[in-house]
KEKE-3310 file (N, C-alpha, C; in steps of 0.2 Angstrom, whole numbers, plus 5000, padded with zeros to 4 digits):
npx = (5355:5370:5382:5398:5400:5404:5400:5389:5384:5372:5375:5383:5387:5381:5379:5376:5374:5379:5377:5366:5374:5373:5370:5374:5372:5361:5365:5366:5376:5385:5392:5402:5407:5412:5422:5430:5433:5443:5451:5457:5462:5472:5480:5484:5493:5502:5508:5515:5522:5532:5537:5549:5559:5559:5570:5580:5592:5588:5577:5571:5569:5551:5547:5553:5543:5532:5540:5543:5531:5525:5533:5531:5518:5520:5529:5519:5510:5517:5519:5508:5503:5514:5523:5534:5534:5521:5516:5521:5516:5503:5502:5501:5487:5484:5493:5489:5475:5477:5484:5476:5464:5470:5474:5461:5456:5465:5464:5452:5453:5457:5457:5440:5435:5419:5406:5412:5414:5401:5390:5377:5369:5373:5386:5400:5412:5414:5422:5427:5427:5419:5407:5395:5391:5401:5411:5405:5404:5418:5423:5415:5419:5432:5430:5426:5436:5446:5441:5441:5454:5456:5450:5457:5469:5466:5456:5439:5431:5437:5438:5426:5423:5432:5424:5415:5419:5423:5412:5402:5391:5387:5373:5376:5389:5384:5377:5386:5394:5387:5385:5399:5398:5391:5396:5407:5397:5394:5408:5409:5400:5406:5420:5415:5408:5418:5426:5418:5412:5422:5428:5418:5413:5424:5425:5412:5416:5426:5419:5410:5417:5425:5415:5411:5422:5423:5432:5443:5445:5452:5461:5454:5451:5461:5466:5459:5460:5473:5474:5464:5472:5480:5470:5465:5476:5478:5465:5465:5475:5470:5459:5465:5473:5464:5459:5470:5471:5459:5462:5472:5467:5456:5464:5473:5470:5474:5488:5488:5483:5494:5504:5500:5499)
npy = (5622:5612:5615:5619:5623:5632:5627:5635:5635:5635:5628:5612:5601:5586:5570:5552:5544:5540:5551:5556:5558:5559:5549:5535:5525:5520:5517:5523:5535:5540:5552:5546:5535:5542:5548:5537:5530:5541:5541:5528:5528:5540:5532:5522:5529:5533:5521:5517:5529:5528:5513:5513:5518:5508:5495:5480:5485:5494:5505:5522:5538:5543:5530:5522:5520:5515:5504:5499:5498:5486:5477:5473:5471:5458:5452:5449:5441:5430:5427:5424:5413:5404:5402:5410:5410:5407:5418:5428:5423:5428:5442:5452:5455:5457:5468:5476:5478:5485:5497:5503:5505:5514:5525:5529:5533:5546:5551:5558:5566:5578:5596:5602:5591:5584:5594:5606:5609:5608:5598:5601:5607:5595:5587:5585:5577:5562:5552:5536:5526:5529:5525:5516:5505:5502:5499:5487:5480:5479:5470:5460:5455:5452:5442:5431:5429:5425:5413:5407:5404:5395:5386:5381:5379:5366:5360:5357:5349:5345:5358:5361:5351:5355:5363:5355:5348:5332:5320:5313:5308:5313:5324:5340:5341:5344:5356:5366:5367:5373:5385:5388:5392:5401:5410:5416:5426:5435:5440:5448:5458:5462:5468:5475:5486:5491:5498:5506:5515:5520:5529:5537:5543:5550:5561:5567:5572:5581:5588:5595:5604:5611:5619:5625:5633:5642:5654:5651:5639:5629:5627:5622:5611:5604:5595:5583:5579:5577:5565:5558:5554:5544:5536:5531:5525:5516:5509:5502:5494:5484:5479:5473:5463:5456:5449:5442:5433:5427:5419:5413:5404:5396:5390:5382:5370:5360:5361:5356:5344:5338:5339:5329:5319)
npz = (5426:5423:5432:5440:5457:5470:5488:5499:5514:5527:5538:5544:5532:5531:5529:5530:5519:5503:5487:5474:5456:5442:5428:5419:5405:5413:5424:5440:5444:5460:5471:5479:5471:5460:5466:5470:5458:5453:5462:5460:5447:5450:5460:5453:5442:5452:5455:5443:5440:5450:5449:5442:5451:5461:5462:5465:5470:5480:5485:5480:5487:5487:5486:5493:5504:5499:5496:5508:5516:5507:5509:5523:5524:5516:5526:5537:5532:5526:5541:5545:5535:5535:5527:5515:5504:5499:5503:5495:5484:5485:5487:5478:5478:5492:5496:5486:5488:5502:5499:5491:5500:5510:5501:5497:5509:5514:5503:5506:5514:5508:5502:5495:5495:5499:5504:5500:5485:5474:5462:5452:5465:5473:5483:5476:5478:5489:5499:5495:5504:5513:5511:5513:5504:5495:5506:5508:5497:5494:5503:5502:5490:5495:5505:5496:5487:5497:5500:5488:5486:5497:5494:5481:5487:5495:5489:5485:5494:5504:5509:5512:5521:5533:5540:5548:5559:5568:5573:5559:5562:5574:5577:5581:5576:5562:5567:5573:5561:5553:5557:5557:5545:5542:5547:5541:5531:5542:5544:5533:5535:5546:5543:5532:5539:5551:5543:5536:5547:5554:5545:5541:5553:5555:5545:5548:5559:5555:5548:5556:5565:5557:5553:5564:5567:5558:5550:5553:5551:5546:5556:5569:5562:5560:5570:5570:5557:5557:5565:5557:5547:5553:5558:5544:5539:5549:5548:5535:5538:5547:5540:5528:5537:5544:5532:5528:5539:5540:5528:5531:5543:5536:5527:5536:5538:5531:5534:5545:5544:5536:5546:5556:5548)
capx = (5361:5375:5389:5401:5400:5408:5395:5390:5378:5371:5376:5389:5383:5382:5378:5378:5375:5381:5373:5366:5377:5370:5368:5378:5369:5355:5368:5368:5384:5386:5399:5408:5408:5415:5428:5433:5436:5448:5457:5459:5466:5477:5484:5487:5497:5508:5513:5518:5528:5535:5539:5556:5562:5559:5574:5582:5597:5586:5571:5573:5562:5545:5546:5554:5538:5528:5544:5544:5525:5524:5536:5529:5512:5522:5530:5515:5505:5522:5519:5501:5502:5518:5526:5535:5532:5514:5515:5523:5511:5497:5506:5499:5480:5484:5497:5484:5471:5480:5486:5468:5460:5473:5474:5455:5455:5468:5462:5445:5454:5459:5452:5437:5430:5413:5401:5415:5413:5396:5387:5368:5367:5375:5392:5403:5416:5414:5427:5423:5427:5414:5401:5394:5390:5408:5413:5401:5407:5425:5423:5411:5425:5439:5428:5425:5443:5449:5437:5443:5462:5456:5447:5463:5474:5464:5450:5432:5428:5443:5439:5420:5425:5436:5418:5412:5424:5418:5409:5396:5384:5383:5369:5380:5393:5381:5374:5393:5397:5381:5386:5405:5399:5385:5401:5408:5394:5396:5414:5409:5396:5412:5423:5411:5405:5422:5429:5414:5412:5427:5430:5413:5413:5429:5422:5408:5419:5429:5412:5406:5423:5426:5409:5412:5429:5422:5437:5449:5442:5459:5465:5449:5449:5468:5468:5454:5462:5477:5469:5460:5478:5482:5464:5465:5483:5477:5459:5466:5480:5466:5455:5469:5475:5459:5458:5475:5471:5453:5466:5478:5463:5455:5469:5475:5467:5479:5495:5487:5482:5500:5507:5497:5502)
capy = (5621:5608:5619:5616:5629:5631:5628:5640:5633:5638:5624:5609:5595:5580:5563:5546:5539:5544:5555:5554:5564:5557:5541:5533:5518:5516:5515:5530:5536:5543:5556:5541:5531:5546:5550:5530:5530:5546:5538:5521:5530:5542:5527:5518:5532:5534:5515:5518:5533:5524:5508:5513:5519:5502:5490:5476:5487:5498:5510:5528:5544:5540:5524:5518:5519:5509:5495:5495:5495:5481:5472:5474:5466:5453:5448:5447:5436:5423:5424:5420:5408:5399:5401:5416:5408:5408:5425:5431:5423:5433:5449:5456:5456:5462:5473:5483:5481:5489:5503:5506:5509:5520:5531:5533:5535:5550:5556:5560:5574:5584:5601:5602:5585:5585:5601:5613:5608:5605:5598:5602:5605:5588:5588:5581:5572:5559:5546:5530:5520:5533:5523:5506:5500:5501:5493:5480:5477:5477:5466:5453:5451:5449:5435:5427:5427:5420:5406:5404:5402:5390:5379:5380:5375:5361:5356:5360:5342:5346:5365:5362:5347:5359:5367:5351:5345:5329:5313:5316:5305:5317:5330:5344:5343:5349:5363:5369:5367:5378:5392:5392:5394:5407:5416:5418:5429:5439:5442:5453:5464:5465:5471:5481:5491:5493:5503:5512:5518:5524:5534:5543:5548:5555:5564:5570:5577:5587:5594:5599:5608:5615:5624:5628:5636:5648:5657:5648:5631:5623:5626:5620:5604:5601:5590:5579:5578:5573:5560:5553:5551:5539:5531:5528:5520:5509:5505:5498:5487:5480:5477:5468:5457:5452:5446:5437:5429:5421:5415:5407:5400:5392:5385:5379:5362:5357:5361:5352:5337:5335:5337:5325:5312)
capz = (5424:5426:5432:5448:5461:5477:5491:5504:5517:5535:5543:5541:5527:5534:5523:5528:5511:5495:5484:5467:5453:5437:5426:5413:5403:5416:5430:5445:5449:5466:5471:5482:5465:5456:5468:5471:5450:5451:5466:5457:5441:5451:5462:5447:5439:5455:5456:5436:5442:5456:5446:5440:5458:5466:5461:5471:5474:5485:5483:5480:5487:5490:5483:5498:5509:5496:5497:5516:5518:5504:5514:5530:5522:5515:5533:5540:5527:5527:5547:5546:5530:5537:5519:5512:5495:5497:5505:5488:5480:5487:5489:5474:5479:5498:5497:5482:5493:5508:5497:5489:5505:5512:5496:5496:5516:5514:5499:5508:5519:5502:5502:5491:5496:5503:5501:5497:5478:5471:5454:5454:5472:5477:5484:5470:5480:5493:5500:5492:5509:5517:5507:5516:5498:5493:5508:5508:5490:5494:5509:5498:5485:5498:5507:5491:5485:5502:5498:5481:5487:5502:5490:5477:5491:5499:5486:5489:5498:5511:5513:5516:5527:5538:5545:5550:5564:5572:5570:5555:5566:5578:5574:5584:5570:5557:5570:5572:5555:5550:5561:5557:5538:5542:5551:5534:5531:5548:5544:5527:5538:5550:5538:5529:5546:5554:5539:5534:5552:5555:5540:5539:5558:5554:5540:5550:5564:5553:5544:5562:5568:5550:5552:5570:5566:5553:5546:5556:5551:5545:5563:5573:5561:5562:5574:5569:5550:5557:5568:5553:5544:5557:5557:5537:5538:5553:5547:5529:5541:5551:5535:5526:5541:5545:5526:5530:5546:5538:5523:5536:5546:5528:5525:5541:5541:5527:5537:5551:5542:5535:5553:5559:5543)
cpx = (5365:5381:5392:5402:5402:5401:5396:5384:5378:5373:5381:5385:5385:5378:5378:5378:5377:5377:5373:5369:5373:5370:5371:5377:5364:5359:5369:5374:5383:5391:5405:5411:5413:5422:5432:5437:5442:5453:5459:5463:5473:5482:5487:5493:5502:5510:5516:5523:5532:5539:5547:5560:5562:5563:5577:5589:5595:5581:5574:5568:5556:5545:5548:5550:5533:5533:5543:5537:5523:5528:5533:5523:5515:5524:5523:5510:5511:5521:5512:5500:5507:5522:5527:5532:5524:5512:5516:5518:5504:5498:5502:5491:5480:5486:5493:5478:5470:5481:5481:5465:5463:5473:5467:5453:5459:5466:5455:5446:5457:5453:5448:5433:5425:5410:5404:5414:5406:5394:5380:5364:5370:5383:5395:5409:5416:5418:5423:5424:5422:5407:5400:5393:5397:5412:5411:5404:5415:5427:5420:5416:5431:5436:5429:5431:5446:5447:5439:5451:5460:5455:5453:5469:5473:5459:5443:5431:5431:5441:5431:5420:5428:5429:5414:5417:5421:5414:5403:5389:5382:5380:5372:5386:5389:5380:5380:5395:5393:5383:5393:5403:5394:5392:5405:5405:5396:5403:5414:5405:5402:5416:5422:5411:5410:5425:5425:5413:5416:5429:5424:5412:5419:5428:5417:5411:5423:5425:5411:5412:5426:5421:5409:5418:5427:5430:5442:5448:5448:5462:5461:5448:5455:5469:5466:5458:5469:5477:5467:5466:5481:5477:5462:5469:5479:5471:5461:5471:5475:5462:5460:5471:5471:5458:5464:5472:5464:5457:5470:5472:5460:5460:5475:5476:5473:5485:5494:5485:5488:5505:5505:5499:5509)
cpy = (5616:5612:5616:5624:5628:5633:5633:5639:5636:5634:5618:5603:5589:5574:5558:5543:5544:5548:5556:5561:5564:5549:5540:5525:5515:5517:5522:5529:5542:5548:5551:5538:5535:5546:5541:5530:5535:5543:5533:5524:5534:5538:5523:5520:5532:5527:5514:5522:5530:5518:5508:5514:5514:5496:5485:5478:5490:5504:5518:5534:5541:5534:5520:5517:5515:5502:5494:5493:5488:5476:5469:5469:5460:5448:5446:5441:5429:5420:5420:5414:5403:5399:5408:5415:5409:5415:5429:5430:5427:5440:5453:5459:5459:5468:5478:5484:5487:5496:5507:5509:5514:5526:5534:5536:5543:5554:5561:5566:5578:5589:5601:5596:5586:5592:5607:5613:5604:5604:5597:5603:5601:5590:5583:5575:5569:5555:5542:5525:5524:5531:5517:5502:5499:5497:5487:5476:5474:5470:5458:5451:5447:5441:5430:5425:5423:5414:5402:5401:5397:5384:5376:5377:5368:5356:5358:5354:5344:5353:5364:5357:5350:5362:5362:5345:5339:5323:5316:5313:5309:5325:5337:5346:5347:5355:5368:5371:5374:5384:5394:5394:5401:5413:5420:5425:5435:5443:5447:5460:5467:5469:5477:5488:5494:5500:5508:5517:5523:5529:5537:5547:5553:5561:5569:5575:5582:5593:5599:5604:5613:5621:5629:5634:5642:5648:5653:5639:5627:5623:5623:5612:5600:5595:5583:5575:5573:5567:5555:5552:5545:5534:5528:5524:5514:5506:5501:5493:5484:5476:5471:5462:5454:5447:5440:5432:5424:5417:5410:5403:5395:5387:5380:5371:5359:5356:5356:5342:5333:5335:5331:5317:5312)
cpz = (5428:5427:5439:5450:5468:5482:5496:5509:5525:5540:5541:5538:5529:5532:5526:5522:5507:5494:5476:5463:5446:5434:5420:5411:5407:5422:5434:5446:5454:5466:5475:5475:5461:5459:5469:5464:5449:5457:5463:5451:5445:5456:5457:5444:5443:5455:5449:5437:5444:5452:5444:5446:5461:5462:5468:5475:5480:5483:5484:5481:5491:5490:5489:5504:5506:5497:5505:5517:5514:5507:5521:5529:5520:5522:5535:5536:5528:5536:5547:5543:5532:5532:5517:5505:5494:5499:5498:5484:5478:5488:5485:5476:5487:5499:5491:5486:5498:5506:5494:5495:5509:5509:5497:5502:5515:5508:5499:5512:5513:5504:5496:5492:5501:5500:5500:5489:5476:5464:5455:5461:5475:5478:5478:5472:5487:5494:5499:5498:5512:5515:5509:5509:5496:5497:5509:5503:5491:5500:5505:5494:5489:5500:5499:5488:5490:5502:5493:5483:5491:5498:5484:5481:5493:5494:5490:5494:5505:5514:5516:5523:5534:5543:5549:5554:5568:5569:5565:5557:5571:5575:5577:5577:5564:5560:5569:5565:5552:5552:5560:5548:5539:5545:5546:5533:5535:5546:5539:5531:5543:5547:5534:5534:5549:5550:5538:5540:5555:5552:5541:5545:5558:5551:5544:5556:5562:5549:5549:5565:5563:5550:5560:5569:5562:5548:5548:5555:5550:5553:5567:5569:5559:5564:5572:5562:5552:5560:5562:5548:5548:5556:5550:5537:5544:5552:5540:5532:5544:5545:5532:5532:5542:5539:5528:5534:5543:5533:5527:5540:5540:5527:5529:5544:5537:5530:5544:5551:5539:5540:5554:5554:5544)
residu = (MET:ASN:ILE:PHE:ARG:PHE:ALA:ALA:GLU:ASP:GLY:PRO:HIS:ILE:ALA:ILE:ALA:PRO:GLU:TYR:LEU:PHE:SER:ILE:GLY:GLY:VAL:ASP:ILE:THR:ASN:SER:ILE:LEU:TYR:GLY:TRP:ILE:SER:ALA:VAL:LEU:LEU:LEU:GLY:LEU:PHE:PHE:TYR:LEU:ARG:LYS:SER:ILE:THR:ILE:GLN:GLY:SER:LYS:GLY:VAL:ALA:ARG:VAL:PHE:ASP:ALA:LEU:SER:GLU:PHE:ILE:ILE:GLY:LEU:MET:ALA:SER:SER:LEU:GLY:SER:ARG:GLU:LYS:ALA:LEU:ARG:TYR:ALA:PRO:LEU:PHE:VAL:THR:THR:PHE:PHE:PHE:ILE:VAL:PHE:ASN:ASN:TRP:MET:GLY:LEU:LEU:PRO:GLY:VAL:GLY:PRO:ALA:LEU:GLU:TYR:ASN:GLY:THR:PRO:LEU:LEU:ARG:PRO:TYR:THR:ALA:ASP:LEU:ASN:ALA:THR:LEU:ALA:MET:ALA:PHE:VAL:MET:ILE:ILE:ILE:VAL:GLN:THR:LEU:ALA:ILE:ARG:GLU:SER:GLY:ILE:ALA:LYS:HIS:ILE:GLY:HIS:TYR:PHE:GLN:GLY:SER:MET:LYS:ASN:PRO:MET:THR:TYR:ALA:ILE:GLY:GLY:LEU:GLU:MET:PHE:GLY:GLU:LEU:THR:ARG:ILE:ALA:SER:LEU:ALA:LEU:ARG:LEU:PHE:LEU:ASN:ILE:VAL:ILE:GLY:LYS:ILE:LEU:ILE:SER:ILE:PHE:SER:TYR:LEU:GLY:SER:SER:ALA:ALA:PRO:LEU:THR:ALA:LEU:PRO:PHE:THR:LEU:MET:GLU:LEU:PHE:ILE:GLY:LEU:LEU:GLN:ALA:TYR:ILE:PHE:VAL:VAL:LEU:CYS:ILE:SER:TYR:LEU:ALA:VAL:ALA:THR:SER:HIS:ASN:HIS:ASN:HIS:GLU:GLU:HIS:ALA)
# end
């Protein structure tokens, strides 16, 4: 029967891959996808709830944290892109990505996430960012967006041309340009693996020390939970900062050309 039940296991439940729950229209839904949807809806609801608390005169309560972090990300973008105008133009994308990753990382630390709550013998909830498929998808989308924005800034010819610096009569120009373009693909793997491994390893550590602590699990797992709060924030910051730096590098040839002219 499809019923919810609390798990009782003889050992810690450790799963590197997400686990299948059910299908919708022929599409398999895993516990990470389900929790990703839940997290997205909750984050959207939180944004709508806080929107009236963020004003030009100043923010109130929890909204101050969101306001301060948003301004921090915008400041990083302005520094990297060399223009606050551009930073404000692209801020919705990068700020939303930052909060989405942070929220998913922290939601994965709540009680009941993991083997504590099961559906048909499978853990019902798994952190979205602890799924390599999810982090690969996020990294792929962000790199595609970065490339699209770079092409919009300079045009496709100039954008492709910046990979091939040097004389086009020199075969090494093509070799180096090909490696540079291949580097864009490695960035996807780098972004995805860095986020995934940090989150899933933290999840495994918490599971192990919760099991070892038995009835004192909240105490034995507490240091690792606090550490994961920090790591969840740090990894979101690293993911977004790297994407911003990729965009800055992809558009820098525009500024270099203008300065040279």
